[in-house]
Backbone as numpy.savetxt, mean C-alpha at the origin, in Angstrom:
# Nx Ny Nz CAx CAy CAz Cx Cy Cz
31.13 -8.17 4.58 30.42 -9.34 4.11 29.09 -8.89 3.48
28.78 -9.46 2.34 27.56 -9.11 1.63 26.55 -10.24 1.72
25.33 -9.90 2.06 24.25 -10.88 2.11 23.68 -11.02 0.70
23.51 -12.24 0.27 22.94 -12.49 -1.06 21.46 -12.11 -1.05
21.02 -11.53 -2.17 19.63 -11.07 -2.28 18.64 -12.20 -2.02
18.92 -13.39 -2.53 18.00 -14.52 -2.35 17.91 -14.93 -0.87
19.06 -14.91 -0.17 19.06 -15.24 1.27 18.28 -14.18 2.06
18.47 -12.92 1.70 17.76 -11.83 2.36 16.26 -11.98 2.16
15.84 -12.24 0.93 14.43 -12.41 0.61 13.83 -13.58 1.39
14.54 -14.69 1.42 14.04 -15.88 2.13 13.91 -15.60 3.64
14.84 -14.88 4.19 14.79 -14.52 5.61 13.58 -13.64 5.91
13.33 -12.65 5.06 12.21 -11.74 5.29 10.86 -12.43 5.13
10.81 -13.57 4.45 9.56 -14.31 4.32 9.08 -14.86 5.66
9.94 -14.85 6.67 9.56 -15.28 8.01 8.87 -14.17 8.80
8.73 -13.01 8.21 8.05 -11.88 8.85 6.62 -11.83 8.33
5.65 -12.08 9.20 4.24 -11.98 8.82 3.85 -10.50 8.81
3.08 -10.12 7.82 2.67 -8.72 7.76 1.26 -8.59 7.21
0.65 -7.46 7.51 -0.62 -7.13 6.90 -0.41 -6.79 5.44
-1.50 -6.78 4.69 -1.42 -6.48 3.26 -2.18 -5.19 3.00
-1.56 -4.28 2.27 -2.19 -3.01 1.93 -2.21 -2.81 0.42
-3.09 -1.95 -0.01 -3.04 -1.43 -1.38 -2.82 0.07 -1.25
-1.73 0.54 -1.85 -1.40 1.96 -1.84 -1.94 2.56 -3.14
-2.71 3.64 -3.02 -3.36 4.24 -4.18 -3.03 5.72 -4.29
-3.14 6.23 -5.51 -2.98 7.66 -5.75 -3.70 8.02 -7.04
-3.84 9.30 -7.30 -4.43 9.79 -8.55 -3.45 10.77 -9.17
-3.02 10.47 -10.38 -2.03 11.27 -11.07 -2.66 11.96 -12.28
-2.36 13.23 -12.48 -2.90 13.92 -13.65 -2.32 13.36 -14.94
-1.14 12.79 -14.89 -0.51 12.21 -16.07 -0.95 10.77 -16.31
-1.01 9.96 -15.25 -1.24 8.52 -15.39 -2.61 8.05 -14.92
-3.43 8.92 -14.37 -4.75 8.53 -13.89 -4.68 7.83 -12.54
-5.62 6.92 -12.30 -5.67 6.19 -11.04 -4.57 5.13 -11.02
-3.85 5.09 -9.92 -2.75 4.13 -9.76 -2.87 3.44 -8.41
-2.45 2.19 -8.36 -2.45 1.47 -7.09 -1.64 0.21 -7.18
-1.12 -0.20 -6.04 -0.32 -1.41 -5.99 -0.39 -2.04 -4.60
-0.24 -3.35 -4.57 -0.19 -4.08 -3.31 1.16 -3.83 -2.65
1.15 -3.60 -1.35 2.40 -3.36 -0.61 2.29 -3.93 0.79
3.36 -4.55 1.24 3.41 -5.02 2.62 4.39 -4.20 3.46
5.17 -3.33 2.81 6.11 -2.47 3.53 5.40 -1.18 3.92
4.76 -1.23 5.07 3.96 -0.12 5.60 4.16 -0.08 7.11
4.29 1.11 7.67 4.48 1.22 9.12 4.06 2.60 9.60
3.73 2.69 10.88 3.49 3.99 11.49 4.85 4.62 11.79
4.90 5.94 11.74 6.15 6.66 11.99 6.01 7.52 13.24
4.89 8.23 13.36 4.71 9.19 14.44 3.23 9.30 14.78
2.94 9.54 16.06 1.56 9.78 16.49 1.24 11.28 16.47
2.23 12.13 16.73 2.05 13.58 16.75 3.16 14.23 15.94
2.91 14.66 14.74 1.68 14.49 13.99 1.56 13.05 13.48
0.36 12.60 13.17 0.21 11.23 12.68 0.87 11.07 11.31
1.84 10.15 11.25 2.56 9.89 10.01 2.76 8.40 9.82
2.77 7.99 8.55 3.04 6.60 8.18 4.08 6.61 7.06
4.62 5.42 6.80 5.52 5.28 5.66 5.13 4.06 4.85
5.42 4.14 3.56 5.31 3.01 2.65 6.61 2.95 1.87
7.03 1.75 1.52 8.22 1.56 0.70 7.79 1.01 -0.64
8.15 1.72 -1.71 7.70 1.36 -3.05 8.88 1.33 -4.00
8.98 0.27 -4.79 10.04 0.14 -5.78 9.99 1.32 -6.73
11.18 1.85 -7.04 11.21 3.03 -7.92 10.74 2.73 -9.33
10.65 1.46 -9.71 10.15 1.11 -11.04 8.62 1.06 -11.10
7.97 1.15 -9.95 6.50 1.09 -9.90 5.91 2.43 -10.32
4.95 2.38 -11.22 4.29 3.60 -11.68 3.59 4.33 -10.53
3.17 3.59 -9.52 2.53 4.21 -8.36 3.46 5.19 -7.67
4.75 4.88 -7.58 5.68 5.81 -6.94 5.80 7.10 -7.75
5.76 6.99 -9.07 5.78 8.17 -9.94 4.53 9.02 -9.71
3.38 8.36 -9.62 2.12 9.06 -9.39 2.08 9.77 -8.05
2.61 9.12 -7.02 2.64 9.74 -5.69 3.55 10.97 -5.71
4.71 10.85 -6.35 5.63 11.98 -6.43 4.98 13.15 -7.17
4.20 12.84 -8.20 3.53 13.88 -8.99 2.39 14.55 -8.22
1.54 13.74 -7.58 0.35 14.29 -6.93 0.63 14.83 -5.53
1.56 14.18 -4.83 1.84 14.57 -3.46 0.89 13.96 -2.44
0.02 13.03 -2.91 -0.97 12.41 -2.02 -1.08 10.92 -2.30
-1.45 10.17 -1.26 -1.69 8.74 -1.43 -2.60 8.25 -0.31
-3.14 7.05 -0.51 -3.92 6.39 0.54 -3.34 5.00 0.75
-3.35 4.57 2.00 -2.99 3.21 2.35 -4.28 2.52 2.76
-4.64 1.46 2.05 -5.87 0.71 2.30 -5.48 -0.65 2.89
-5.82 -0.89 4.15 -5.49 -2.15 4.82 -6.56 -3.18 4.43
-6.12 -4.26 3.78 -7.07 -5.22 3.24 -7.65 -6.14 4.30
-8.91 -6.49 4.10 -9.62 -7.44 4.96 -9.25 -8.86 4.56
-9.49 -9.79 5.46 -9.14 -11.19 5.24 -9.73 -11.81 4.00
-10.84 -11.29 3.52 -11.48 -11.85 2.32 -11.10 -11.10 1.04
-10.06 -10.28 1.08 -9.68 -9.49 -0.09 -8.43 -10.00 -0.81
-8.25 -11.30 -0.84 -7.11 -11.87 -1.56 -7.15 -11.51 -3.04
-8.34 -11.54 -3.63 -8.48 -11.20 -5.05 -8.04 -9.77 -5.31
-8.43 -8.86 -4.42 -8.01 -7.46 -4.55 -6.50 -7.35 -4.47
-5.90 -8.04 -3.52 -4.45 -8.03 -3.38 -3.79 -8.51 -4.67
-4.28 -9.60 -5.22 -3.70 -10.15 -6.45 -3.86 -9.20 -7.63
-5.03 -8.56 -7.75 -5.25 -7.59 -8.83 -4.22 -6.47 -8.79
-4.03 -5.90 -7.59 -3.14 -4.77 -7.45 -1.67 -5.17 -7.36
-1.40 -6.47 -7.29 -0.03 -6.97 -7.31 0.43 -7.24 -8.75
-0.38 -6.86 -9.71 0.01 -7.04 -11.11 -0.88 -7.98 -11.87
-1.94 -8.47 -11.23 -2.85 -9.40 -11.87 -3.80 -8.74 -12.85
-3.74 -7.41 -12.96 -4.59 -6.68 -13.89 -3.91 -5.36 -14.24
-4.31 -4.77 -15.36 -3.78 -3.46 -15.75 -4.25 -2.41 -14.75
-3.60 -1.26 -14.74 -4.00 -0.19 -13.82 -5.48 0.14 -13.98
-5.95 0.26 -15.21 -7.35 0.60 -15.47 -8.28 -0.48 -14.94
-7.95 -1.75 -15.21 -8.80 -2.86 -14.79 -8.80 -3.06 -13.27
-7.73 -2.67 -12.61 -7.67 -2.81 -11.15 -8.83 -2.06 -10.50
-9.00 -0.82 -10.87 -10.04 0.00 -10.25 -11.43 -0.34 -10.75
-11.53 -0.90 -11.95 -12.83 -1.33 -12.48 -13.33 -2.57 -11.76
-12.42 -3.29 -11.09 -12.76 -4.56 -10.45 -13.08 -4.44 -8.96
-12.95 -3.24 -8.40 -13.21 -3.05 -6.96 -14.13 -1.84 -6.78
-14.76 -1.77 -5.60 -15.55 -0.58 -5.29 -14.65 0.40 -4.54
-14.73 1.65 -4.94 -13.89 2.68 -4.33 -14.59 4.02 -4.45
-14.09 4.99 -3.72 -14.59 6.35 -3.82 -13.42 7.32 -3.75
-13.66 8.55 -4.20 -12.62 9.57 -4.13 -12.57 10.11 -2.71
-11.39 10.05 -2.14 -11.18 10.64 -0.84 -10.76 12.09 -1.00
-10.24 12.65 0.06 -9.75 14.02 -0.04 -8.58 14.03 -1.02
-8.39 15.11 -1.71 -7.34 15.25 -2.71 -7.45 14.25 -3.86
-8.70 13.76 -4.10 -9.00 12.91 -5.25 -8.35 11.52 -5.20
-7.76 11.16 -4.08 -7.10 9.86 -3.95 -8.15 8.75 -3.84
-8.01 7.66 -4.61 -8.98 6.56 -4.51 -8.84 5.81 -3.18
-9.98 5.57 -2.54 -10.04 4.83 -1.28 -10.89 3.58 -1.53
-10.36 2.42 -1.20 -11.07 1.17 -1.43 -12.14 0.98 -0.37
-13.38 0.80 -0.80 -14.52 0.75 0.13 -14.48 -0.44 1.08
-13.99 -1.58 0.64 -14.08 -2.80 1.45 -12.87 -3.05 2.34
-11.89 -2.15 2.34 -10.73 -2.34 3.21 -11.16 -2.11 4.66
-10.43 -2.72 5.60 -10.80 -2.56 7.02 -10.28 -1.26 7.62
-9.33 -0.64 6.92 -8.82 0.66 7.35 -8.25 1.38 6.14
-8.40 2.69 6.14 -7.82 3.52 5.09 -7.20 4.75 5.74
-6.03 5.11 5.27 -5.34 6.29 5.76 -5.04 7.17 4.55
-5.60 8.36 4.52 -5.38 9.29 3.41 -4.26 10.25 3.82
-3.24 10.32 2.98 -1.99 10.96 3.39 -1.49 12.00 2.39
-0.74 12.94 2.93 -0.03 13.95 2.14 1.46 13.70 2.31
2.19 13.62 1.22 3.62 13.34 1.27 4.35 14.47 2.00
5.17 14.10 3.00 5.99 15.08 3.70 7.47 14.85 3.45
7.83 13.63 2.99 9.23 13.35 2.70 9.32 12.08 1.87
10.34 12.04 1.03 10.67 10.83 0.28 12.17 10.61 0.41
12.55 9.38 0.73 13.95 9.05 0.91 14.29 7.88 0.00
15.34 8.02 -0.76 15.79 6.95 -1.64 16.56 5.93 -0.80
16.23 4.64 -0.97 16.92 3.57 -0.24 17.07 2.38 -1.18
18.23 2.21 -1.77 18.46 1.11 -2.70 17.53 1.23 -3.90
16.73 0.20 -4.14 15.81 0.16 -5.28 14.45 0.77 -4.96
14.28 1.29 -3.76 12.96 1.75 -3.31 12.96 3.22 -2.87
11.76 3.76 -2.83 11.50 5.04 -2.20 10.79 4.77 -0.88
11.27 5.37 0.18 10.54 5.39 1.45 9.73 6.68 1.42
8.42 6.53 1.38 7.54 7.69 1.26 6.84 7.89 2.60
7.06 9.04 3.20 6.47 9.36 4.50 5.31 10.32 4.26
4.18 9.98 4.85 2.99 10.81 4.65 2.35 11.23 5.96
1.90 12.47 6.00 1.09 12.96 7.11 -0.33 12.46 6.88
-0.91 11.82 7.88 -2.25 11.26 7.75 -3.28 12.37 7.96
-4.09 12.61 6.93 -5.11 13.67 6.98 -6.50 13.15 7.30
-6.75 11.87 7.02 -8.06 11.27 7.33 -7.88 9.77 7.49
-8.62 9.22 8.45 -8.62 7.76 8.64 -10.05 7.24 8.60
-10.19 6.02 8.14 -11.45 5.30 8.16 -11.16 3.92 8.70
-11.98 3.45 9.62 -11.76 2.13 10.22 -13.09 1.37 10.23
-13.03 0.09 9.84 -14.22 -0.75 9.80 -13.95 -2.04 10.57
-15.01 -2.74 10.91 -14.88 -4.04 11.56 -14.32 -5.06 10.57
-13.62 -6.04 11.09 -13.14 -7.13 10.23 -11.74 -7.57 10.60
-11.38 -8.72 10.09 -10.04 -9.28 10.31 -9.15 -8.90 9.13
-7.84 -8.74 9.37 -6.94 -8.34 8.30 -6.49 -9.52 7.43
-6.09 -9.19 6.22 -5.41 -10.15 5.36 -3.94 -10.13 5.74
-3.36 -11.30 5.93 -1.95 -11.40 6.30 -1.17 -12.11 5.20
0.13 -11.84 5.15 1.01 -12.50 4.19 2.20 -13.06 4.95
2.49 -14.34 4.73 3.56 -15.02 5.46 4.09 -16.17 4.62
5.41 -16.21 4.46 6.07 -17.28 3.69 5.41 -17.51 2.33
5.28 -16.47 1.58 4.77 -16.45 0.20 3.31 -16.84 0.06
2.54 -16.74 1.13 1.12 -17.08 1.02 0.26 -16.23 1.94
-1.02 -16.15 1.60 -1.97 -15.42 2.43 -2.34 -16.26 3.65
-2.60 -15.58 4.75 -2.98 -16.23 5.99 -4.14 -15.47 6.62
-4.81 -16.14 7.56 -5.90 -15.55 8.33 -5.53 -15.62 9.81
-6.07 -14.71 10.59 -5.90 -14.79 12.04 -6.72 -15.95 12.56
-6.18 -16.67 13.53 -6.93 -17.72 14.21 -6.78 -17.50 15.70
-7.78 -17.92 16.44 -7.75 -17.72 17.90 -7.13 -18.92 18.57
């Protein structure tokens, strides 16, 4: 039995998740970044995370080329940043619209995110239309703040 893509998508909209911007620096394409909600921890020893990125995304090409990426966990007030990196602006304009700095291995790190994980690619696995990219975490940054959440096609905030 085959599940229809639309039914699968609608079902997954019931999963609330944090919002991240995955960034990299490519010698061919320059600074690259995209909004992603498919992010998870993989291992504590050594510290590893994964991101899932559509193979048509230029960011996946940049990560494969450079071998490095950062996962920036967005704060609750960063909806505009999420929209910019979700395609609301060109690659060049995305970085011109936010404050960032070069992390280790020249990877752009977004200054206002509540957490950043700078990673080195250790494995890439093809899965359907996406690449599962596993990275060893080389540096973390954590700040105070509430996360930006995404649920049923809209942004949400934590409430007590």
